[in-house]
FIDREN-233289 format. One line per field, with one value per residue (C-alpha): residue number from 1; residue in one letter; x, y, z. Coordinates in Angstrom, 1 decimal, padded with zeros to 4 digits. Example, Ala and Ser with C-alpha at 12.3 -4.5 7.8 and 13.67 -1.06 7.14 Angstrom:
# residues 2
num = (1 2)
residuo = (A S)
u = (012.3 013.7)
v = (-004.5 -001.1)
w = (007.8 007.1)
# end
This chain:
# residues 531
num = (1 2 3 4 5 6 7 8 9 10 11 12 13 14 15 16 17 18 19 20 21 22 23 24 25 26 27 28 29 30 31 32 33 34 35 36 37 38 39 40 41 42 43 44 45 46 47 48 49 50 51 52 53 54 55 56 57 58 59 60 61 62 63 64 65 66 67 68 69 70 71 72 73 74 75 76 77 78 79 80 81 82 83 84 85 86 87 88 89 90 91 92 93 94 95 96 97 98 99 100 101 102 103 104 105 106 107 108 109 110 111 112 113 114 115 116 117 118 119 120 121 122 123 124 125 126 127 128 129 130 131 132 133 134 135 136 137 138 139 140 141 142 143 144 145 146 147 148 149 150 151 152 153 154 155 156 157 158 159 160 161 162 163 164 165 166 167 168 169 170 171 172 173 174 175 176 177 178 179 180 181 182 183 184 185 186 187 188 189 190 191 192 193 194 195 196 197 198 199 200 201 202 203 204 205 206 207 208 209 210 211 212 213 214 215 216 217 218 219 220 221 222 223 224 225 226 227 228 229 230 231 232 233 234 235 236 237 238 239 240 241 242 243 244 245 246 247 248 249 250 251 252 253 254 255 256 257 258 259 260 261 262 263 264 265 266 267 268 269 270 271 272 273 274 275 276 277 278 279 280 281 282 283 284 285 286 287 288 289 290 291 292 293 294 295 296 297 298 299 300 301 302 303 304 305 306 307 308 309 310 311 312 313 314 315 316 317 318 319 320 321 322 323 324 325 326 327 328 329 330 331 332 333 334 335 336 337 338 339 340 341 342 343 344 345 346 347 348 349 350 351 352 353 354 355 356 357 358 359 360 361 362 363 364 365 366 367 368 369 370 371 372 373 374 375 376 377 378 379 380 381 382 383 384 385 386 387 388 389 390 391 392 393 394 395 396 397 398 399 400 401 402 403 404 405 406 407 408 409 410 411 412 413 414 415 416 417 418 419 420 421 422 423 424 425 426 427 428 429 430 431 432 433 434 435 436 437 438 439 440 441 442 443 444 445 446 447 448 449 450 451 452 453 454 455 456 457 458 459 460 461 462 463 464 465 466 467 468 469 470 471 472 473 474 475 476 477 478 479 480 481 482 483 484 485 486 487 488 489 490 491 492 493 494 495 496 497 498 499 500 501 502 503 504 505 506 507 508 509 510 511 512 513 514 515 516 517 518 519 520 521 522 523 524 525 526 527 528 529 530 531)
residuo = (M F E M R A V R S M L C K L E R L R A P R S R P A T V R A T S L L L L V L Y G C G E G L P S V P G L D I S P H D R C T G A P P R D V D A S A S E I Q C L V D N Y L F S T D A D A A M E M P E Q G T N V P G S P I C C E V C A V K D T A D D I C E E T C K Y E L C S R A R D S H I M A G Q E L N G A L C G P S D C G F S F E G C M D T N L L H V Q G I D I I G E D L D L F Y A I Q A S C H A H A D D S A R D D G L F T Y L E D L D G V P G A H G E L G N D H D V V A Y C L D L R A S S A T G M P Q D P T A A G E S S P P P P D D A A D S T G G G T T A G E P P G P G K G S T P P S P C D P W A V E R F W V R P T N N F G A W T E T N A G V Y G M D A A T H E A I V T A G G I S Y T M F P C T S V L G A E C I R I D R L S V Q L A D A S S G L V M R L S M A D D P D L M P V S D N G R F D V P P G A F R L T I R H E W D D R Q R L L S A T N S E Q A H G R I V A G A H N V Y I E D L T V A S E Q G D A I A T L T L T A S L V N T Q P R T E I V E S R D P R V G R V V L T A R T F D A D L D P V V H H W M I P G I G S W R G D V I S P A L R A G R H A V I L Y A D D V H R A R G V A A R W L E I A P A A V D)
u = (069.0 071.4 070.8 073.4 071.4 068.4 070.7 072.3 068.9 067.8 071.0 070.4 067.1 068.4 069.4 073.1 073.8 077.2 078.8 081.1 084.7 087.9 090.6 106.9 114.2 114.9 115.7 116.2 112.8 112.2 109.4 109.4 106.0 106.1 102.6 101.1 097.7 096.2 096.3 094.4 097.3 096.0 094.7 091.1 089.8 089.4 086.1 084.6 082.6 084.0 085.9 088.3 090.8 094.3 093.1 089.8 091.1 090.5 091.7 091.4 095.1 098.0 098.8 100.7 097.6 097.2 099.7 101.1 097.9 096.1 093.8 091.6 087.9 085.8 083.3 080.0 078.3 074.6 073.9 075.6 074.7 077.3 076.6 078.3 075.8 075.3 071.7 070.0 067.6 070.3 068.8 071.7 072.9 075.1 074.0 074.6 073.2 075.0 078.3 081.9 083.6 087.3 088.7 089.9 092.7 091.5 093.5 092.9 090.4 088.5 084.7 082.1 080.6 084.0 084.5 081.0 081.8 085.1 083.6 081.1 083.6 086.0 083.3 082.5 086.2 086.5 083.5 084.9 088.4 086.8 084.9 088.1 090.0 087.4 087.3 091.1 091.3 088.5 090.1 093.5 092.1 090.3 093.3 096.3 099.0 097.0 094.3 093.9 095.3 096.5 093.0 091.5 089.2 087.6 086.5 087.2 085.9 082.7 082.2 082.8 080.6 077.3 075.5 073.2 073.5 076.0 077.9 081.6 083.4 086.2 088.9 090.3 093.0 092.3 088.7 085.8 083.3 082.0 082.1 079.8 078.2 076.3 077.6 076.2 078.2 076.4 077.2 076.0 078.2 079.1 081.7 080.6 082.6 080.5 080.7 079.8 077.2 080.0 081.1 084.3 084.7 084.1 087.4 089.2 087.8 089.8 093.2 096.0 097.5 097.5 098.9 102.1 102.7 105.6 105.8 102.6 100.4 101.7 100.4 097.3 094.4 091.8 092.2 088.7 089.5 092.6 090.5 087.9 090.6 092.3 089.0 088.3 091.8 091.9 095.4 097.4 100.2 101.2 100.3 103.3 104.2 106.5 108.4 109.2 110.5 113.4 112.9 113.9 112.8 114.0 117.2 117.2 117.0 119.9 120.0 119.0 116.0 112.9 110.6 107.5 108.1 106.2 106.4 104.0 104.2 106.0 103.5 100.6 099.5 098.5 095.0 092.4 093.8 097.5 098.8 097.9 097.4 093.9 091.7 092.6 095.8 095.6 096.6 094.1 096.0 095.9 094.3 091.1 088.5 086.3 083.0 082.9 086.3 087.2 090.8 091.5 094.6 095.7 097.7 099.1 102.8 104.0 107.7 110.5 114.1 114.4 117.0 116.3 119.4 119.5 121.7 123.9 124.5 122.5 120.7 117.4 116.2 112.5 109.8 106.7 103.6 100.9 100.2 100.0 099.9 097.2 097.6 095.7 096.8 096.4 097.2 100.4 100.0 103.6 104.1 101.5 100.1 102.1 100.7 101.5 101.0 099.9 100.5 097.3 098.1 101.2 101.4 104.1 104.1 107.3 108.2 111.5 110.9 114.1 113.4 109.7 110.3 107.1 107.2 104.6 105.3 102.7 102.4 101.2 100.4 099.9 103.1 103.2 102.4 105.3 105.7 105.5 107.6 106.2 107.6 105.9 108.9 108.8 111.2 110.3 112.4 114.1 111.6 108.6 107.2 106.4 106.0 105.1 106.8 105.1 107.1 106.3 108.2 107.0 103.7 105.4 104.8 106.5 105.7 108.3 108.2 110.3 110.8 112.5 116.1 117.2 115.6 113.5 112.2 108.9 107.7 104.3 104.3 100.9 101.3 102.3 099.8 102.6 103.9 107.3 108.8 112.6 115.5 113.2 115.3 113.3 115.0 113.5 113.9 116.3 118.4 118.0 116.0 116.7 114.7 115.6 112.9 112.3 108.7 106.6 102.9 100.4 097.6 094.2 092.3 093.2 091.2 089.6 091.3 088.8 088.5 085.8 085.3 083.3 081.3 078.4 075.0 073.8 070.4 069.5 072.1 073.6 077.0 077.5 079.8 081.1 083.1 086.1 087.3 089.9 089.9 092.8 090.7 088.0 085.5 082.1 082.2 079.4 079.8 078.4 078.5 078.3 078.2 078.1 075.2 073.5 072.8 073.9 073.5 074.4 075.4 078.2 076.9 075.0 073.7 072.8 071.0 073.5 073.2 075.8 079.0 081.9 081.0 083.1 082.3 083.3 083.1 083.4 084.1 083.5 084.2 082.4 084.9 084.0 087.5 087.2 088.8 088.0 088.2 087.2 087.4 086.0 083.2 082.6 079.0 078.6 075.5 072.8 072.7 069.9 068.1)
v = (133.9 132.3 128.5 126.7 123.5 125.5 127.3 124.1 122.5 125.5 125.4 121.8 122.7 125.6 125.1 126.0 128.5 127.9 130.8 130.0 129.6 131.1 130.0 138.1 145.3 145.9 149.6 148.8 150.3 154.0 153.7 151.2 150.6 149.4 148.4 147.4 145.7 144.6 140.9 138.7 136.5 133.6 133.1 132.8 129.2 127.8 128.2 124.8 124.2 127.2 126.8 129.6 129.7 131.2 134.6 134.6 134.9 137.4 137.4 139.6 139.3 140.9 139.6 136.5 134.7 136.7 137.9 141.2 142.1 142.5 145.4 146.5 145.7 147.6 145.5 146.8 145.1 144.8 143.9 142.4 141.4 141.0 140.3 138.7 138.2 136.2 135.8 134.0 136.8 138.7 142.0 144.3 143.3 145.5 145.7 147.7 148.1 149.3 150.0 149.9 146.6 145.7 146.0 142.7 142.0 140.5 139.4 141.4 138.8 138.1 138.1 139.6 136.4 135.4 138.8 138.7 135.4 136.6 139.9 138.0 135.6 138.4 140.3 137.2 136.6 140.1 139.7 136.5 138.1 140.9 138.4 136.4 139.5 140.4 136.7 136.6 139.9 138.8 135.4 136.8 139.4 136.8 134.6 136.4 134.2 131.1 131.5 128.2 127.8 130.9 131.6 131.0 128.4 130.5 128.4 130.4 127.5 127.5 131.2 130.9 127.8 129.5 132.8 131.9 132.2 129.7 129.0 129.9 129.1 130.9 128.3 129.3 127.0 125.9 127.0 124.6 127.2 127.0 130.4 130.1 132.9 133.2 135.0 135.7 136.9 137.0 139.0 139.5 141.5 142.0 143.7 147.3 148.0 148.0 144.9 144.0 141.5 138.9 139.3 141.2 144.5 147.6 149.3 146.9 148.9 151.9 150.1 150.7 147.3 144.2 145.2 143.3 142.2 143.2 143.6 143.6 142.6 145.5 147.8 145.9 148.4 145.7 144.0 142.8 140.7 139.4 138.2 136.6 134.8 133.7 132.3 130.5 128.9 128.1 129.6 129.5 131.6 135.2 137.1 136.6 137.9 135.9 139.0 139.7 136.2 136.5 140.2 141.5 144.5 147.8 149.4 152.3 155.8 158.2 160.9 163.4 161.2 163.1 162.5 163.1 160.0 156.8 157.3 158.8 162.4 162.5 162.4 161.3 157.7 156.0 156.7 156.3 157.0 156.6 154.0 150.4 150.9 149.9 152.7 151.6 149.6 146.9 149.0 150.1 152.5 152.1 155.5 154.0 152.8 149.8 149.2 145.5 145.3 148.8 149.7 150.1 152.4 154.0 156.9 158.5 158.9 162.5 162.3 159.9 159.4 156.7 155.3 152.7 150.7 148.9 146.2 148.8 150.4 153.5 155.3 157.1 159.3 159.4 161.1 159.5 160.7 158.4 155.4 154.7 152.1 150.5 148.2 146.5 146.2 142.9 141.5 139.4 135.6 135.2 137.9 138.3 141.8 143.1 144.5 143.4 145.0 143.4 145.4 145.0 147.2 148.9 150.9 153.2 155.1 156.9 159.2 160.5 163.8 163.6 160.2 159.8 156.9 155.8 153.0 151.1 148.6 146.0 143.8 140.3 138.9 140.1 139.5 137.8 139.8 141.9 143.0 146.7 148.2 150.6 153.6 152.4 150.7 147.4 145.4 144.0 140.9 140.1 138.4 139.6 141.7 139.7 142.2 142.5 144.9 146.2 148.3 149.7 151.6 152.7 151.0 147.8 146.1 143.5 141.9 140.7 139.2 140.8 140.9 143.1 141.7 143.3 144.1 147.2 149.3 150.8 153.5 154.6 158.1 158.5 162.1 163.3 161.0 159.6 156.2 155.4 152.6 153.1 151.3 149.3 147.6 145.8 143.3 141.3 137.5 137.7 140.4 142.7 145.4 147.1 149.9 151.6 153.6 155.6 156.4 158.8 158.6 160.9 158.8 159.6 157.3 155.2 152.4 153.2 151.9 150.6 148.9 147.6 149.2 147.2 148.6 147.4 149.1 148.2 149.7 147.1 144.5 144.3 144.8 147.9 147.7 151.0 151.4 153.6 154.4 156.7 157.6 159.7 161.2 162.2 160.3 159.3 155.7 153.2 150.4 146.9 144.4 140.6 138.1 134.6 132.6 135.7 138.3 141.4 145.1 148.5 151.6 153.1 151.7 148.5 146.7 143.1 140.7 137.8 134.5 133.4 132.1 133.2 135.2 136.4 140.0 141.2 144.9 146.2 149.9 151.1 154.6 156.4 154.9 151.5 151.0 148.6 148.2 145.1 144.5 141.5 140.4 137.8 138.7 136.8 136.9 135.5 133.6 135.7 135.8 133.7 135.3)
w = (181.1 178.6 178.8 176.7 176.4 175.0 172.6 171.4 170.9 168.9 166.8 166.0 164.5 162.5 158.9 158.5 155.8 154.2 152.3 149.4 150.6 149.2 150.7 144.3 144.2 141.1 140.7 137.0 136.6 136.5 139.0 141.8 143.5 147.1 148.0 151.4 151.6 154.8 155.6 157.9 159.1 157.1 153.6 152.7 152.4 148.9 147.1 146.4 143.2 141.4 138.1 138.5 135.6 136.1 135.0 136.7 140.3 143.0 146.6 149.7 150.3 148.4 145.0 146.0 144.7 141.6 139.0 137.9 136.1 139.4 139.9 142.7 142.8 145.3 147.3 148.6 151.5 150.8 154.4 157.4 161.0 163.8 167.4 170.4 173.2 176.3 175.6 172.8 172.2 170.4 171.5 170.5 167.1 165.0 161.4 158.3 154.8 151.6 153.4 152.0 152.1 151.8 148.2 146.7 144.2 140.9 137.9 134.7 133.2 136.4 135.9 138.2 139.4 140.8 142.4 143.9 145.6 147.0 148.1 150.2 151.6 152.4 154.2 156.3 156.9 158.3 160.6 162.0 162.4 164.4 166.5 167.2 168.2 170.9 172.0 172.5 174.3 176.7 177.3 178.0 180.3 182.4 182.9 181.6 180.0 180.9 178.3 176.5 172.9 171.1 170.0 173.5 172.1 169.3 166.4 163.2 161.1 163.1 162.5 158.8 158.4 159.3 158.9 161.8 165.6 167.0 170.2 171.0 174.2 175.9 176.9 180.3 181.8 185.4 185.4 185.7 184.5 181.0 179.4 176.4 174.5 171.2 168.1 164.7 161.7 158.4 155.3 151.8 149.5 145.8 143.6 143.1 139.9 136.7 134.5 130.9 129.9 129.4 133.0 132.4 134.2 132.0 133.1 130.7 127.8 128.9 129.3 126.8 127.3 129.5 132.8 133.7 130.1 127.7 123.9 121.9 124.8 126.8 124.1 123.2 123.2 123.1 126.5 126.3 123.2 124.9 127.9 125.7 123.7 126.9 128.2 124.9 124.8 128.5 128.5 131.7 133.2 132.9 129.7 127.4 124.0 121.7 120.7 124.4 125.3 127.6 128.0 131.4 133.3 131.7 132.9 135.3 133.8 133.4 136.1 133.4 132.2 131.4 134.4 132.2 130.1 130.8 134.6 137.0 138.2 141.6 144.4 142.2 142.3 139.0 138.0 135.2 131.8 132.8 130.4 131.0 134.8 135.8 137.2 140.8 141.4 144.0 147.0 149.6 151.8 155.6 155.9 154.5 156.9 156.2 157.8 158.5 160.2 161.3 162.2 165.9 165.8 162.5 161.2 158.0 157.4 157.8 156.9 156.1 155.0 152.4 150.1 147.4 146.1 142.8 141.4 139.8 143.2 142.1 144.9 144.5 147.3 147.7 149.9 151.3 149.4 150.8 153.0 156.7 159.5 161.5 164.5 167.4 171.0 172.8 176.2 175.6 175.7 176.9 179.4 182.1 182.4 179.4 176.2 172.7 169.3 166.0 162.8 160.8 157.8 156.6 153.3 152.0 148.8 147.9 145.0 143.5 141.7 139.7 138.1 138.4 140.8 142.6 145.1 147.1 149.9 150.7 153.8 152.8 156.3 159.8 161.8 165.2 168.3 169.5 173.1 173.8 176.7 179.2 177.2 174.0 172.3 170.4 168.2 164.8 164.3 160.9 158.6 160.7 157.8 154.7 151.9 148.3 145.9 142.8 140.4 137.0 134.3 130.9 131.5 132.6 135.9 138.0 141.4 143.9 147.3 150.1 153.8 156.4 156.3 159.6 162.9 162.8 165.8 166.6 169.0 170.1 171.6 173.1 174.2 170.7 169.0 166.8 165.9 164.4 162.4 162.4 160.6 158.4 155.7 153.0 150.6 147.8 147.9 144.9 146.6 143.6 145.5 148.9 150.5 153.8 155.6 158.7 159.0 161.2 161.3 162.9 164.5 163.2 165.6 168.6 170.3 173.7 176.8 179.3 182.7 184.9 188.3 190.9 193.8 196.0 196.4 199.9 199.2 196.6 197.6 194.2 192.7 190.6 187.5 186.0 182.8 183.2 179.7 178.2 174.5 173.4 170.6 173.0 170.9 172.3 173.5 173.8 176.4 175.8 178.7 178.6 181.4 179.9 181.3 182.6 179.9 178.0 178.7 177.2 179.2 181.3 184.6 185.1 188.2 187.1 189.3 189.8 191.6 194.0 192.5 190.2 187.0 184.1 183.1 179.7 178.7 175.1 174.6 171.0 169.8 167.0 164.5 165.9 167.2 170.2 173.6 175.7 179.4 181.5 185.1 187.5 189.8 193.1 194.4 198.0 199.0 200.4 204.2 205.8 208.7)
# end
């Protein structure tokens, strides 16, 4: 039995563990990098007590919080524990040791201690985001559009504030029942890239210049010395060189320009030893899967028609060479019985073989939920996608902010296992860069679709609950049941002993990639007949 008073009493006696908190197209360049990182819909909270200088910053979001020197640092999760249960025993926790975590963006002179803190906080943030998604899905299933606030009562702050077992409540409008359950989300992680004794990352030793800088700094072979000088002088702002004051981005190449110049080979992303680009630019593609917060539905781009327009009206045709899309399906909060889509990650890498043009688009935040019609169509309103643009040319880099300036359209074709984003026009805030895209992705994995089937077994006088789940990928699926106030079970069919009254039944269906479908329903148990 899950007795809330007992759990609350236990929680009052537990010491709360607090993790550290961490909370912008110019086709003048020969290569334009359009990068998409996955966002969480809100920034990480600030980290109190840490003295993070302007070039010792990392973030789990795209580089709106770091400058053009940003590079990718890979996090490794030492261990994590994640559980949502209706019983304080926490009998079926999910846990992992030494598993990949989300990459984070760090500025060029960031030190390992800072990256370690942000890796751990990002890991915890992802666990709480996953818990919130399941909470909202269950709440909206139980009472459709009448689920309480937009988060159905989930306390994200409460989840972030402790690594221990704590209580969450599902807010259901018009219901007198208290739907409480216990969750635990704890995480310990660190930056897995090798570091020097002074805390700087060793990849700096292989750079041919400070990323994002012009002039002498752009060709400075001793980036380590630059970072140490920057630390000693407490300098602020972007790396600048007096000889490059007022220098703008380089002009676009002639059509006959040698594509083997300072650009990147078409179809090949920058890598180790390529000019001043760090070994891994800050661009985790959507085709990557991360362990702590796995993707529900995702696919890789297969083809596209794209035009990129510069200030000089030059047009560069490009092909997609990498990237993809991931999304989650939710019950809509505004339309009873309808489904909505949330785009979690969107990444596009384009290349133009004639000019060496390379582009990456990066989504900075999750957009709002978008209703999906019965035939799988949805509209992307203007401004829904907030994007970052990174472009580089001749070992020079620049970051821009952008958005979709016009309405785009999406389609999910379940039978063909494809998803489309059509008529996507991306424009920078300054209006000096425009990209038009039509994208087709082949889905690699989809989340299970599940429902609860109720029957009665007269032989034992109990209700029988069966999980009916469809997974388009035909993956094995594990079912986890929760009845708040009663208990938790695992299996395809359960027959719980229930007292008379109204009970909320929540079913989680996880495939082998840990993509999750959620179903919930009310269950009425009549009083036992008295002879």
